[in-house]
Chimera marker file (.cmm) of the C-alpha trace (Angstrom):
<marker_set name="trace">
<marker id="1" x="-43.820" y="231.095" z="-233.769" r="1" g="1" b="0" radius="0.5"/>
<marker id="2" x="-41.177" y="228.812" z="-235.317" r="1" g="1" b="0" radius="0.5"/>
<marker id="3" x="-38.525" y="231.364" z="-234.349" r="1" g="1" b="0" radius="0.5"/>
<marker id="4" x="-39.687" y="231.299" z="-230.741" r="1" g="1" b="0" radius="0.5"/>
<marker id="5" x="-39.451" y="227.510" z="-230.615" r="1" g="1" b="0" radius="0.5"/>
<marker id="6" x="-36.040" y="227.554" z="-232.299" r="1" g="1" b="0" radius="0.5"/>
<marker id="7" x="-34.697" y="230.149" z="-229.873" r="1" g="1" b="0" radius="0.5"/>
<marker id="8" x="-36.014" y="228.224" z="-226.895" r="1" g="1" b="0" radius="0.5"/>
<marker id="9" x="-34.499" y="224.964" z="-228.146" r="1" g="1" b="0" radius="0.5"/>
<marker id="10" x="-31.103" y="226.499" z="-228.894" r="1" g="1" b="0" radius="0.5"/>
<marker id="11" x="-31.099" y="228.296" z="-225.543" r="1" g="1" b="0" radius="0.5"/>
<marker id="12" x="-31.658" y="225.052" z="-223.659" r="1" g="1" b="0" radius="0.5"/>
<marker id="13" x="-29.057" y="223.136" z="-225.700" r="1" g="1" b="0" radius="0.5"/>
<marker id="14" x="-26.383" y="225.789" z="-225.231" r="1" g="1" b="0" radius="0.5"/>
<marker id="15" x="-27.086" y="226.127" z="-221.525" r="1" g="1" b="0" radius="0.5"/>
<marker id="16" x="-26.889" y="222.350" z="-221.104" r="1" g="1" b="0" radius="0.5"/>
<marker id="17" x="-23.627" y="222.040" z="-223.019" r="1" g="1" b="0" radius="0.5"/>
<marker id="18" x="-22.107" y="224.948" z="-221.152" r="1" g="1" b="0" radius="0.5"/>
<marker id="19" x="-23.063" y="223.455" z="-217.788" r="1" g="1" b="0" radius="0.5"/>
<marker id="20" x="-21.590" y="220.086" z="-218.766" r="1" g="1" b="0" radius="0.5"/>
<marker id="21" x="-18.348" y="221.786" z="-219.806" r="1" g="1" b="0" radius="0.5"/>
<marker id="22" x="-18.290" y="223.701" z="-216.547" r="1" g="1" b="0" radius="0.5"/>
<marker id="23" x="-18.656" y="220.438" z="-214.604" r="1" g="1" b="0" radius="0.5"/>
<marker id="24" x="-15.771" y="218.836" z="-216.533" r="1" g="1" b="0" radius="0.5"/>
<marker id="25" x="-13.554" y="221.890" z="-215.984" r="1" g="1" b="0" radius="0.5"/>
<marker id="26" x="-14.246" y="221.793" z="-212.244" r="1" g="1" b="0" radius="0.5"/>
<marker id="27" x="-13.410" y="218.085" z="-212.088" r="1" g="1" b="0" radius="0.5"/>
<marker id="28" x="-10.174" y="218.651" z="-213.981" r="1" g="1" b="0" radius="0.5"/>
<marker id="29" x="-9.226" y="221.563" z="-211.735" r="1" g="1" b="0" radius="0.5"/>
<marker id="30" x="-9.419" y="219.221" z="-208.741" r="1" g="1" b="0" radius="0.5"/>
<marker id="31" x="-6.907" y="216.686" z="-210.140" r="1" g="1" b="0" radius="0.5"/>
<marker id="32" x="-3.509" y="216.101" z="-208.567" r="1" g="1" b="0" radius="0.5"/>
<marker id="33" x="-0.665" y="218.222" z="-209.900" r="1" g="1" b="0" radius="0.5"/>
<marker id="34" x="0.957" y="215.430" z="-211.959" r="1" g="1" b="0" radius="0.5"/>
<marker id="35" x="-2.315" y="214.632" z="-213.733" r="1" g="1" b="0" radius="0.5"/>
<marker id="36" x="-3.183" y="218.309" z="-214.119" r="1" g="1" b="0" radius="0.5"/>
<marker id="37" x="0.095" y="219.128" z="-215.869" r="1" g="1" b="0" radius="0.5"/>
<marker id="38" x="-0.505" y="216.358" z="-218.384" r="1" g="1" b="0" radius="0.5"/>
<marker id="39" x="-3.949" y="217.580" z="-219.425" r="1" g="1" b="0" radius="0.5"/>
<marker id="40" x="-3.472" y="221.336" z="-219.030" r="1" g="1" b="0" radius="0.5"/>
<marker id="41" x="-3.536" y="222.057" z="-222.811" r="1" g="1" b="0" radius="0.5"/>
<marker id="42" x="-6.877" y="220.263" z="-223.158" r="1" g="1" b="0" radius="0.5"/>
<marker id="43" x="-8.238" y="222.154" z="-220.178" r="1" g="1" b="0" radius="0.5"/>
<marker id="44" x="-7.358" y="225.452" z="-221.803" r="1" g="1" b="0" radius="0.5"/>
<marker id="45" x="-9.248" y="224.408" z="-224.932" r="1" g="1" b="0" radius="0.5"/>
<marker id="46" x="-12.296" y="223.516" z="-222.829" r="1" g="1" b="0" radius="0.5"/>
<marker id="47" x="-12.149" y="226.909" z="-221.141" r="1" g="1" b="0" radius="0.5"/>
<marker id="48" x="-12.056" y="228.638" z="-224.523" r="1" g="1" b="0" radius="0.5"/>
<marker id="49" x="-15.079" y="226.643" z="-225.716" r="1" g="1" b="0" radius="0.5"/>
<marker id="50" x="-16.879" y="227.466" z="-222.459" r="1" g="1" b="0" radius="0.5"/>
<marker id="51" x="-16.180" y="231.167" z="-223.014" r="1" g="1" b="0" radius="0.5"/>
<marker id="52" x="-17.287" y="231.024" z="-226.667" r="1" g="1" b="0" radius="0.5"/>
<marker id="53" x="-20.536" y="229.321" z="-225.657" r="1" g="1" b="0" radius="0.5"/>
<marker id="54" x="-21.162" y="232.134" z="-223.192" r="1" g="1" b="0" radius="0.5"/>
<marker id="55" x="-20.583" y="234.714" z="-225.913" r="1" g="1" b="0" radius="0.5"/>
<marker id="56" x="-22.873" y="232.849" z="-228.306" r="1" g="1" b="0" radius="0.5"/>
<marker id="57" x="-25.572" y="232.675" z="-225.657" r="1" g="1" b="0" radius="0.5"/>
<marker id="58" x="-25.299" y="236.425" z="-225.086" r="1" g="1" b="0" radius="0.5"/>
<marker id="59" x="-25.697" y="237.095" z="-228.817" r="1" g="1" b="0" radius="0.5"/>
<marker id="60" x="-28.632" y="234.697" z="-229.005" r="1" g="1" b="0" radius="0.5"/>
<marker id="61" x="-30.216" y="236.453" z="-226.043" r="1" g="1" b="0" radius="0.5"/>
<marker id="62" x="-29.952" y="239.767" z="-227.889" r="1" g="1" b="0" radius="0.5"/>
<marker id="63" x="-31.175" y="238.475" z="-231.260" r="1" g="1" b="0" radius="0.5"/>
<marker id="64" x="-34.073" y="236.288" z="-230.128" r="1" g="1" b="0" radius="0.5"/>
<marker id="65" x="-37.320" y="237.578" z="-228.687" r="1" g="1" b="0" radius="0.5"/>
<marker id="66" x="-36.977" y="238.449" z="-225.013" r="1" g="1" b="0" radius="0.5"/>
<marker id="67" x="-40.008" y="236.351" z="-224.107" r="1" g="1" b="0" radius="0.5"/>
<marker id="68" x="-38.366" y="233.138" z="-225.312" r="1" g="1" b="0" radius="0.5"/>
<marker id="69" x="-34.649" y="233.598" z="-224.677" r="1" g="1" b="0" radius="0.5"/>
<marker id="70" x="-33.653" y="234.932" z="-221.295" r="1" g="1" b="0" radius="0.5"/>
<marker id="71" x="-30.025" y="233.847" z="-221.268" r="1" g="1" b="0" radius="0.5"/>
<marker id="72" x="-28.778" y="236.430" z="-218.810" r="1" g="1" b="0" radius="0.5"/>
<marker id="73" x="-29.023" y="233.994" z="-215.891" r="1" g="1" b="0" radius="0.5"/>
<marker id="74" x="-27.379" y="231.135" z="-217.824" r="1" g="1" b="0" radius="0.5"/>
<marker id="75" x="-24.378" y="232.913" z="-219.308" r="1" g="1" b="0" radius="0.5"/>
<marker id="76" x="-22.536" y="233.290" z="-216.003" r="1" g="1" b="0" radius="0.5"/>
<marker id="77" x="-22.667" y="229.593" z="-215.132" r="1" g="1" b="0" radius="0.5"/>
<link id1="1" id2="2" r="1" g="1" b="0" radius="0.2"/>
<link id1="2" id2="3" r="1" g="1" b="0" radius="0.2"/>
<link id1="3" id2="4" r="1" g="1" b="0" radius="0.2"/>
<link id1="4" id2="5" r="1" g="1" b="0" radius="0.2"/>
<link id1="5" id2="6" r="1" g="1" b="0" radius="0.2"/>
<link id1="6" id2="7" r="1" g="1" b="0" radius="0.2"/>
<link id1="7" id2="8" r="1" g="1" b="0" radius="0.2"/>
<link id1="8" id2="9" r="1" g="1" b="0" radius="0.2"/>
<link id1="9" id2="10" r="1" g="1" b="0" radius="0.2"/>
<link id1="10" id2="11" r="1" g="1" b="0" radius="0.2"/>
<link id1="11" id2="12" r="1" g="1" b="0" radius="0.2"/>
<link id1="12" id2="13" r="1" g="1" b="0" radius="0.2"/>
<link id1="13" id2="14" r="1" g="1" b="0" radius="0.2"/>
<link id1="14" id2="15" r="1" g="1" b="0" radius="0.2"/>
<link id1="15" id2="16" r="1" g="1" b="0" radius="0.2"/>
<link id1="16" id2="17" r="1" g="1" b="0" radius="0.2"/>
<link id1="17" id2="18" r="1" g="1" b="0" radius="0.2"/>
<link id1="18" id2="19" r="1" g="1" b="0" radius="0.2"/>
<link id1="19" id2="20" r="1" g="1" b="0" radius="0.2"/>
<link id1="20" id2="21" r="1" g="1" b="0" radius="0.2"/>
<link id1="21" id2="22" r="1" g="1" b="0" radius="0.2"/>
<link id1="22" id2="23" r="1" g="1" b="0" radius="0.2"/>
<link id1="23" id2="24" r="1" g="1" b="0" radius="0.2"/>
<link id1="24" id2="25" r="1" g="1" b="0" radius="0.2"/>
<link id1="25" id2="26" r="1" g="1" b="0" radius="0.2"/>
<link id1="26" id2="27" r="1" g="1" b="0" radius="0.2"/>
<link id1="27" id2="28" r="1" g="1" b="0" radius="0.2"/>
<link id1="28" id2="29" r="1" g="1" b="0" radius="0.2"/>
<link id1="29" id2="30" r="1" g="1" b="0" radius="0.2"/>
<link id1="30" id2="31" r="1" g="1" b="0" radius="0.2"/>
<link id1="31" id2="32" r="1" g="1" b="0" radius="0.2"/>
<link id1="32" id2="33" r="1" g="1" b="0" radius="0.2"/>
<link id1="33" id2="34" r="1" g="1" b="0" radius="0.2"/>
<link id1="34" id2="35" r="1" g="1" b="0" radius="0.2"/>
<link id1="35" id2="36" r="1" g="1" b="0" radius="0.2"/>
<link id1="36" id2="37" r="1" g="1" b="0" radius="0.2"/>
<link id1="37" id2="38" r="1" g="1" b="0" radius="0.2"/>
<link id1="38" id2="39" r="1" g="1" b="0" radius="0.2"/>
<link id1="39" id2="40" r="1" g="1" b="0" radius="0.2"/>
<link id1="40" id2="41" r="1" g="1" b="0" radius="0.2"/>
<link id1="41" id2="42" r="1" g="1" b="0" radius="0.2"/>
<link id1="42" id2="43" r="1" g="1" b="0" radius="0.2"/>
<link id1="43" id2="44" r="1" g="1" b="0" radius="0.2"/>
<link id1="44" id2="45" r="1" g="1" b="0" radius="0.2"/>
<link id1="45" id2="46" r="1" g="1" b="0" radius="0.2"/>
<link id1="46" id2="47" r="1" g="1" b="0" radius="0.2"/>
<link id1="47" id2="48" r="1" g="1" b="0" radius="0.2"/>
<link id1="48" id2="49" r="1" g="1" b="0" radius="0.2"/>
<link id1="49" id2="50" r="1" g="1" b="0" radius="0.2"/>
<link id1="50" id2="51" r="1" g="1" b="0" radius="0.2"/>
<link id1="51" id2="52" r="1" g="1" b="0" radius="0.2"/>
<link id1="52" id2="53" r="1" g="1" b="0" radius="0.2"/>
<link id1="53" id2="54" r="1" g="1" b="0" radius="0.2"/>
<link id1="54" id2="55" r="1" g="1" b="0" radius="0.2"/>
<link id1="55" id2="56" r="1" g="1" b="0" radius="0.2"/>
<link id1="56" id2="57" r="1" g="1" b="0" radius="0.2"/>
<link id1="57" id2="58" r="1" g="1" b="0" radius="0.2"/>
<link id1="58" id2="59" r="1" g="1" b="0" radius="0.2"/>
<link id1="59" id2="60" r="1" g="1" b="0" radius="0.2"/>
<link id1="60" id2="61" r="1" g="1" b="0" radius="0.2"/>
<link id1="61" id2="62" r="1" g="1" b="0" radius="0.2"/>
<link id1="62" id2="63" r="1" g="1" b="0" radius="0.2"/>
<link id1="63" id2="64" r="1" g="1" b="0" radius="0.2"/>
<link id1="64" id2="65" r="1" g="1" b="0" radius="0.2"/>
<link id1="65" id2="66" r="1" g="1" b="0" radius="0.2"/>
<link id1="66" id2="67" r="1" g="1" b="0" radius="0.2"/>
<link id1="67" id2="68" r="1" g="1" b="0" radius="0.2"/>
<link id1="68" id2="69" r="1" g="1" b="0" radius="0.2"/>
<link id1="69" id2="70" r="1" g="1" b="0" radius="0.2"/>
<link id1="70" id2="71" r="1" g="1" b="0" radius="0.2"/>
<link id1="71" id2="72" r="1" g="1" b="0" radius="0.2"/>
<link id1="72" id2="73" r="1" g="1" b="0" radius="0.2"/>
<link id1="73" id2="74" r="1" g="1" b="0" radius="0.2"/>
<link id1="74" id2="75" r="1" g="1" b="0" radius="0.2"/>
<link id1="75" id2="76" r="1" g="1" b="0" radius="0.2"/>
<link id1="76" id2="77" r="1" g="1" b="0" radius="0.2"/>
</marker_set>
């Protein structure tokens, strides 16, 4: 039962962090060209983190019990 609770908690945390990153990336993408050029390296790092979170969520979804971790709908956010 502790594993189920852990998986559920981690699933929700990862999904929340990934959604927040996605929101920041979208806001950055909408900046004016001059501002965008200045922060482009940071944006690339955020995109890499976003991708890694998605991969981690997929692994978690495979390793945790199906009843507690259904990450398939969250990983494409």
